[in-house]
C-alpha positions as CSV (number, residue, x, y, z in Angstrom):
1,M,13.1,-2.4,24.6
2,N,12.2,0.7,26.2
3,A,14.3,3.9,25.9
4,P,14.0,7.2,27.6
5,F,11.8,9.8,26.1
6,A,13.7,12.5,24.1
7,P,11.3,14.8,22.4
8,T,12.1,16.0,18.8
9,P,12.3,19.8,18.6
10,E,9.3,21.2,16.9
11,E,11.3,22.8,14.0
12,T,13.1,19.5,13.4
13,V,9.8,17.7,13.0
14,T,8.6,20.1,10.2
15,R,12.0,19.7,8.5
16,A,11.9,15.9,8.8
17,L,8.4,15.7,7.3
18,R,9.3,17.9,4.5
19,L,12.5,16.0,3.7
20,A,10.3,12.9,3.6
21,G,8.0,14.6,1.1
22,L,5.0,13.8,3.3
23,R,1.8,14.6,1.0
24,E,-1.9,14.9,1.7
25,G,-3.7,11.8,2.4
26,E,-0.4,9.8,2.9
27,L,-0.2,7.5,5.9
28,L,2.6,8.3,8.6
29,Y,3.7,5.8,11.0
30,D,5.7,7.2,14.0
31,L,7.5,4.4,15.8
32,G,7.9,5.3,19.5
33,C,5.6,8.4,19.1
34,G,6.2,9.9,22.6
35,D,4.0,12.8,23.2
36,G,2.5,12.7,19.7
37,R,4.0,15.9,18.4
38,V,5.1,14.4,15.1
39,L,1.6,12.9,14.5
40,I,0.0,16.1,15.3
41,K,2.3,18.2,12.9
42,A,1.8,15.5,10.1
43,V,-2.0,16.2,10.1
44,K,-2.2,19.9,10.6
45,E,0.7,20.9,8.4
46,F,0.7,18.2,5.8
47,D,-2.9,16.9,5.8
48,A,-1.6,13.3,6.3
49,I,-3.3,10.6,8.3
50,A,-1.0,9.6,11.2
51,L,-0.5,6.3,13.4
52,G,1.7,6.3,16.4
53,F,3.0,3.3,18.5
54,E,4.2,3.9,22.0
55,A,5.2,1.4,24.7
56,Q,5.1,3.7,27.7
57,C,1.6,4.3,29.2
58,K,2.3,7.7,30.4
59,L,3.5,8.8,26.9
60,V,0.4,7.2,25.2
61,E,-1.8,9.2,27.5
62,E,0.0,12.5,26.9
63,A,-0.1,11.9,23.2
64,K,-3.8,11.3,23.3
65,A,-4.4,14.5,25.4
66,R,-2.4,16.6,23.0
67,I,-4.1,15.2,20.1
68,R,-7.6,16.0,21.6
69,V,-6.4,19.5,22.3
70,A,-5.0,19.9,18.7
71,S,-8.5,18.7,17.4
72,V,-7.0,16.1,15.1
73,K,-8.4,13.0,16.7
74,K,-10.3,12.0,13.5
75,W,-6.9,11.6,11.6
76,V,-4.5,10.3,14.4
77,K,-4.5,7.1,16.4
78,V,-2.2,6.3,19.0
79,F,-1.7,2.6,20.2
80,K,0.1,1.4,23.3
81,E,2.1,-1.3,21.4
82,D,5.5,-2.5,20.7
83,F,6.0,-1.5,17.2
84,F,8.1,-4.5,16.5
85,E,5.1,-6.6,17.0
86,E,3.0,-4.5,14.4
87,D,2.5,-4.8,10.6
88,L,4.2,-1.6,9.1
89,S,3.3,-2.5,5.5
90,A,0.6,0.1,5.0
91,A,2.9,3.1,5.8
92,D,3.9,5.5,3.1
93,V,6.4,7.4,5.4
94,V,7.8,6.0,8.8
95,Y,9.3,8.5,11.2
96,V,11.8,7.4,13.9
97,Y,13.9,8.9,16.5
98,L,15.3,5.7,18.2
99,Y,18.6,5.0,19.8
100,P,21.2,3.1,17.8
101,P,20.8,-0.3,19.5
102,M,17.0,-0.4,18.3
103,M,17.9,0.7,14.8
104,G,19.5,-2.4,13.8
105,A,16.7,-4.6,14.8
106,L,14.3,-2.2,13.1
107,A,16.3,-2.2,9.8
108,E,15.3,-5.8,9.0
109,K,11.7,-5.3,9.8
110,L,11.4,-2.2,7.7
111,R,13.0,-4.0,4.7
112,K,10.7,-6.9,5.0
113,E,7.5,-5.0,5.5
114,L,7.4,-1.7,3.8
115,K,6.1,-1.3,0.3
116,R,7.9,0.0,-2.7
117,G,8.3,3.8,-2.6
118,S,7.8,4.0,1.2
119,R,10.0,6.6,2.8
120,V,11.8,6.3,6.2
121,V,13.0,9.3,7.9
122,S,15.2,9.1,10.9
123,Y,16.3,12.0,13.3
124,R,19.9,11.8,14.6
125,Y,20.7,8.2,14.0
126,P,21.2,6.4,10.7
127,I,19.9,3.0,10.0
128,Q,22.9,0.8,10.0
129,N,23.9,-0.7,6.6
130,W,21.4,1.6,4.6
131,V,22.3,4.2,2.3
132,P,20.4,7.4,2.7
133,Y,18.7,9.0,-0.2
134,R,19.1,12.4,1.3
135,V,20.5,13.9,4.5
136,G,19.3,17.1,6.1
137,A,20.1,18.8,9.3
138,S,18.1,20.5,12.2
139,S,18.9,21.5,15.8
140,G,22.6,20.5,15.0
141,H,21.8,16.9,14.2
142,S,21.3,15.0,10.9
143,I,18.0,13.9,9.5
144,F,18.3,10.8,7.2
145,L,15.9,10.0,4.5
146,Y,15.7,6.5,3.0
147,R,13.5,5.3,0.2
148,L,12.5,1.8,-0.4
149,P,13.6,-0.4,-2.2
150,E,16.4,1.5,-3.7
151,S,18.2,2.8,-0.6
152,A,17.4,-0.3,1.5
153,R,20.7,-1.9,0.2
154,T,23.2,-3.2,2.6
155,S,26.6,-1.9,2.2
156,H,29.4,-4.6,1.7
């Protein structure tokens, strides 16, 4: 399920990663990583390790080029993969900026695979039927933070 690429504004990336409480040495997964900007910022500003999954070849190549230029190749990997086919269980923080139709399918995968204490941060679109732990804002849009397992409850 490919969606058009819409880059997250740079200031929003910083706010989202701060809201998530990303810490040194933690593992961030960016699902649909686009041009790699979230991955690069996670490493450069938060001293995290970052993995990105992107289905579009052109964006994978762009992300890899940006990572080389930023000199963070040692701490960042980008895979041309469908993140729905990947095991997400190692992630400490998952970043998503996905359209609503994808969020519903992703919610169940995250609930099944993420470990206790993992955080999910979503720009613009909430995860359906999940209760956010915190909500921030940037560039006129919401940033939703979820913590597992407490906030991964379905509403009734």
